[in-house]
Short mmCIF file of the C-alpha atoms (twelve columns), coordinates in Angstrom:
data_MODEL
# 
_entry.id   MODEL 
# 
loop_
_atom_site.group_PDB 
_atom_site.id 
_atom_site.type_symbol 
_atom_site.label_atom_id 
_atom_site.label_alt_id 
_atom_site.label_comp_id 
_atom_site.label_asym_id 
_atom_site.label_seq_id 
_atom_site.Cartn_x 
_atom_site.Cartn_y 
_atom_site.Cartn_z 
_atom_site.pdbx_PDB_model_num 
ATOM 1  C CA . MET A 1  -183.221 44.086 20.783 1 
ATOM 2  C CA . ARG A 2  -183.179 44.573 24.391 1 
ATOM 3  C CA . LEU A 3  -186.608 42.422 25.510 1 
ATOM 4  C CA . TRP A 4  -188.614 42.702 28.388 1 
ATOM 5  C CA . GLU A 5  -190.930 39.605 30.728 1 
ATOM 6  C CA . ASN A 6  -193.357 40.700 33.138 1 
ATOM 7  C CA . THR A 7  -192.855 39.943 36.507 1 
ATOM 8  C CA . ASP A 8  -194.110 39.644 39.531 1 
ATOM 9  C CA . ASP A 9  -192.538 39.586 42.759 1 
ATOM 10 C CA . ILE A 10 -192.064 41.708 46.450 1 
ATOM 11 C CA . THR A 11 -192.562 44.803 44.526 1 
ATOM 12 C CA . GLY A 12 -195.984 44.221 42.449 1 
ATOM 13 C CA . ILE A 13 -197.175 43.406 39.407 1 
ATOM 14 C CA . ARG A 14 -195.082 45.005 36.347 1 
ATOM 15 C CA . SER A 15 -194.974 45.027 32.554 1 
ATOM 16 C CA . GLY A 16 -192.543 44.211 30.045 1 
ATOM 17 C CA . THR A 17 -193.682 46.900 28.051 1 
ATOM 18 C CA . ASP A 18 -193.359 48.597 32.148 1 
ATOM 19 C CA . TYR A 19 -189.997 47.821 31.791 1 
ATOM 20 C CA . ALA A 20 -188.970 48.666 27.750 1 
ATOM 21 C CA . GLU A 21 -190.848 52.493 27.967 1 
ATOM 22 C CA . LYS A 22 -188.716 52.968 31.226 1 
ATOM 23 C CA . TYR A 23 -185.144 52.061 29.866 1 
ATOM 24 C CA . PHE A 24 -186.142 53.938 26.806 1 
ATOM 25 C CA . THR A 25 -187.177 57.132 27.447 1 
ATOM 26 C CA . GLU A 26 -183.992 56.947 30.651 1 
ATOM 27 C CA . ARG A 27 -182.077 56.539 27.551 1 
ATOM 28 C CA . THR A 28 -183.269 58.338 24.818 1 
ATOM 29 C CA . GLY A 29 -185.482 61.817 26.380 1 
ATOM 30 C CA . SER A 30 -182.752 64.476 24.924 1 
ATOM 31 C CA . TRP A 31 -182.585 63.043 21.386 1 
ATOM 32 C CA . GLU A 32 -183.898 63.828 18.423 1 
ATOM 33 C CA . GLN A 33 -187.510 62.097 18.034 1 
ATOM 34 C CA . ASP A 34 -187.793 60.693 14.057 1 
ATOM 35 C CA . SER A 35 -191.638 60.378 13.162 1 
ATOM 36 C CA . GLY A 36 -190.548 59.349 9.832  1 
ATOM 37 C CA . VAL A 37 -189.556 55.834 10.495 1 
ATOM 38 C CA . ARG A 38 -193.546 54.257 11.145 1 
ATOM 39 C CA . LEU A 39 -192.099 51.885 13.193 1 
ATOM 40 C CA . GLY A 40 -193.020 50.877 16.511 1 
ATOM 41 C CA . SER A 41 -194.638 53.634 19.328 1 
ATOM 42 C CA . ASP A 42 -191.686 56.018 18.932 1 
ATOM 43 C CA . ALA A 43 -188.456 56.087 17.374 1 
ATOM 44 C CA . ARG A 44 -185.337 58.263 18.205 1 
ATOM 45 C CA . TRP A 45 -181.964 58.725 17.272 1 
ATOM 46 C CA . ARG A 46 -178.772 59.463 19.445 1 
ATOM 47 C CA . THR A 47 -176.646 62.714 19.643 1 
ATOM 48 C CA . ALA A 48 -174.634 63.338 16.610 1 
ATOM 49 C CA . HIS A 49 -171.360 61.770 16.201 1 
ATOM 50 C CA . ALA A 50 -169.236 61.908 13.428 1 
ATOM 51 C CA . ALA A 51 -168.823 59.004 11.939 1 
ATOM 52 C CA . ALA A 52 -172.268 56.826 13.668 1 
ATOM 53 C CA . CYS A 53 -175.261 57.386 13.886 1 
ATOM 54 C CA . SER A 54 -178.009 55.072 15.894 1 
ATOM 55 C CA . LEU A 55 -181.523 54.847 15.931 1 
ATOM 56 C CA . GLU A 56 -183.561 53.502 19.185 1 
ATOM 57 C CA . ILE A 57 -186.505 52.144 18.731 1 
ATOM 58 C CA . LEU A 58 -189.517 51.341 21.050 1 
ATOM 59 C CA . ASP A 59 -192.297 48.495 20.400 1 
ATOM 60 C CA . ALA A 60 -194.430 46.937 23.024 1 
ATOM 61 C CA . ASN A 61 -191.477 45.569 25.544 1 
ATOM 62 C CA . GLY A 62 -188.050 45.385 23.152 1 
ATOM 63 C CA . VAL A 63 -185.877 47.986 22.792 1 
ATOM 64 C CA . MET A 64 -184.286 47.985 19.363 1 
ATOM 65 C CA . ILE A 65 -181.044 49.685 18.236 1 
ATOM 66 C CA . VAL A 66 -179.765 50.092 14.797 1 
ATOM 67 C CA . THR A 67 -175.891 51.771 14.170 1 
ATOM 68 C CA . HIS A 68 -173.938 52.654 11.071 1 
ATOM 69 C CA . THR A 69 -170.528 53.144 11.771 1 
ATOM 70 C CA . ASP A 70 -167.630 54.629 9.822  1 
ATOM 71 C CA . ASP A 71 -164.362 55.204 10.287 1 
ATOM 72 C CA . THR A 72 -164.274 57.852 8.964  1 
ATOM 73 C CA . THR A 73 -167.084 60.823 8.758  1 
ATOM 74 C CA . ILE A 74 -170.388 60.100 7.171  1 
ATOM 75 C CA . ASP A 75 -173.498 62.159 5.849  1 
ATOM 76 C CA . GLU A 76 -175.820 62.205 8.205  1 
ATOM 77 C CA . LYS A 77 -178.605 62.618 5.698  1 
ATOM 78 C CA . GLN A 78 -177.095 59.469 4.299  1 
ATOM 79 C CA . CYS A 79 -176.349 57.272 7.282  1 
ATOM 80 C CA . ARG A 80 -179.882 57.450 8.920  1 
ATOM 81 C CA . ALA A 81 -181.596 56.760 5.239  1 
ATOM 82 C CA . SER A 82 -179.587 53.429 5.853  1 
ATOM 83 C CA . VAL A 83 -179.830 52.951 9.241  1 
ATOM 84 C CA . ARG A 84 -183.927 53.243 8.412  1 
ATOM 85 C CA . GLU A 85 -183.909 50.652 5.705  1 
ATOM 86 C CA . LEU A 86 -182.574 48.479 7.941  1 
ATOM 87 C CA . ALA A 87 -183.901 48.841 11.196 1 
ATOM 88 C CA . LYS A 88 -187.571 48.246 9.163  1 
ATOM 89 C CA . LYS A 89 -186.131 44.834 7.214  1 
ATOM 90 C CA . PHE A 90 -185.264 43.808 11.155 1 
ATOM 91 C CA . PHE A 91 -188.675 45.059 12.868 1 
ATOM 92 C CA . ALA A 92 -190.228 43.484 10.109 1 
ATOM 93 C CA . ALA A 93 -187.941 40.028 11.031 1 
ATOM 94 C CA . VAL A 94 -189.016 40.135 14.269 1 
ATOM 95 C CA . GLN A 95 -193.307 40.473 14.582 1 
ATOM 96 C CA . PRO A 96 -194.464 36.986 16.264 1 
# 
């Protein structure tokens, strides 16, 4: 989980939300969007990997990354289902 605070310096005032959106957009622009997870304001899958799947979720001033890895090739649908369930639990736990 990465979180950003609001800043006020010589470059001006920037919100933590702006920092989080910039980080999320720059890192995940070409990744596959996941509208089915229904967490945060946006969620995307990292490029497929034979032994892992990762979901990044943007919410307000934070980006949550949930990854499942295995030493062997894993089924992508099963991997994504388990990551979605884990992400839902983490997301609920960090909400104010």
